[in-house]
C-alpha positions, -999 to 999 in steps of 0.1 A, spaced: 130 161 -473 109 158 -504 115 182 -532 84 201 -542 95 204 -578 106 168 -587 94 148 -557 128 135 -550 135 124 -514 165 143 -502 183 142 -469 168 161 -440 180 198 -438 194 197 -474 197 232 -489 194 220 -526 176 191 -542 202 165 -552 182 156 -583 171 189 -598 190 214 -578 159 232 -564 167 254 -534 148 243 -504 154 275 -484 127 293 -503 99 271 -488 115 261 -455 101 291 -436 67 287 -452 66 250 -445 77 257 -410 49 283 -406 23 259 -420 35 231 -397 34 255 -367 -2 266 -376 -12 229 -379 3 221 -346 -13 251 -329 -47 239 -343 -41 204 -331 -32 217 -296 -64 238 -295 -84 207 -304 -66 186 -278 -73 213 -251 -110 214 -260 -113 176 -258 -91 169 -227 -91 201 -206 -124 218 -214 -150 190 -219 -180 214 -219 -207 187 -225 -192 165 -197 -189 195 -174 -226 204 -178 -237 169 -172 -217 167 -140 -231 200 -128 -266 187 -135 -260 155 -115 -246 174 -86 -277 197 -86 -301 167 -86 -282 150 -58 -282 181 -37 -320 185 -42 -326 149 -32 -305 154 -1 -324 185 8 -357 165 5 -344 138 27 -333 163 53 -368 179 53 -385 144 58 -361 137 87 -369 170 104 -406 165 100 -404 129 114 -384 142 144 -409 170 151 -438 145 149 -421 121 173 -414 149 198 -451 161 198 -464 126 202 -471 117 239 -469 82 250 -499 73 270 -492 48 297 -521 25 304 -536 33 337 -529 6 363 -561 -6 378 -562 -26 410 -580 -58 406 -594 -81 432 -583 -117 432 -617 -135 428 -601 -167 440 -593 -153 474 -618 -161 502 -623 -139 533 -621 -166 559 -634 -143 586 -669 -145 570 -670 -183 575 -684 -188 610 -685 -219 632 -711 -225 659 -727 -253 679 -694 -271 681 -691 -305 697 -663 -330 701 -668 -365 712 -647 -368 744 -641 -331 745 -628 -333 781 -609 -365 777 -586 -371 748 -596 -403 730 -584 -418 698 -602 -407 666 -628 -384 681 -657 -370 661 -661 -333 655 -693 -316 646 -702 -279 640 -725 -257 621 -706 -237 593 -722 -204 582 -712 -187 550 -714 -149 556 -695 -141 524 -713 -126 493 -702 -155 471 -705 -193 473 -676 -214 486 -667 -250 487 -641 -274 501 -639 -255 534 -611 -270 555 -611 -268 593 -580 -271 613 -583 -288 647 -555 -283 673 -554 -303 704 -537 -289 736 -530 -302 770 -558 -292 794 -552 -257 808 -528 -247 781 -528 -212 766 -536 -220 730 -520 -188 716 -487 -194 732 -481 -232 734 -476 -256 705 -505 -281 700 -499 -317 708 -517 -327 676 -532 -310 645 -558 -326 623 -582 -314 596 -619 -317 587 -632 -307 552 -667 -297 541 -668 -306 504 -703 -295 496 -711 -262 479 -722 -235 504 -740 -205 489 -739 -170 502 -758 -168 535 -763 -205 537 -752 -228 565 -744 -265 568 -736 -291 594 -699 -302 593 -691 -336 608 -659 -356 606 -638 -382 623 -604 -370 634 -576 -394 632 -553 -384 660 -517 -392 665 -511 -384 702 -505 -414 725 -508 -398 759 -541 -401 778 -557 -376 801 -578 -344 798 -572 -322 768 -587 -291 751 -590 -282 714 -595 -252 691 -610 -252 656 -604 -226 629 -612 -222 593 -580 -230 574 -587 -228 537 -617 -225 513 -623 -223 476 -644 -194 461 -667 -200 432 
C-alpha cells in the first residue's frame, strides 16, 4: 500500500505509514469507493461490448431481412412456374395412317392366255407363257409367278404340289399396260405321266 503523503510502499492493509506515520484509514474508504466506481464503469463498458453489441445486432437484423425477402421472391417464382406448367397442355401429335407405297396389290395383276408346253403330260423343263396385265394405278416390275405342278385330277387347294417353280418378268410394266411373260421352268420331279399345274402371282415390286 503506497502512502499518499510520502510515497512509501507499505504492507497491504497497514493502518499507518511505516515511514511517516500517516494514517491510511482516512482514505481507505474513499479509495475503496473510487475503485468500486471504476470497476462499475468497466463492467458497464464490458456489458456494452460483449452483451449488447448494438451495431452488430442491427447488421444481423438487416441480413435476416434481406434473406427473408430473397426467399419470398424465390417462392413467388416457383409458384408462378408451377401455375404455368399446369395451364400448359401437351399436344400429342395426331397419328396419321400412312400407306406403304412399297406394297403391291397382287390381285390387280392378271394372267391370261396361259400356255404350258406339255400341259397334259409332265415333261422336263417345260416352257410357260402368259399375258400379264397390270390393273394397278402404279407401275410395277420384277413380277414373280409361282408355278405349282400337281398330279392329274388333284384338288389343288387341298393337296401339296409335286413341284414348285418360278418365272419372273423383269421389265417395267406401267399402269394399265400388259406384257407377254415367257420362261423355261426347270422341274425337279422324276415321275412321268399326266399332270396339271396352276400359276399365281407371287411377288412384285412397286415403283
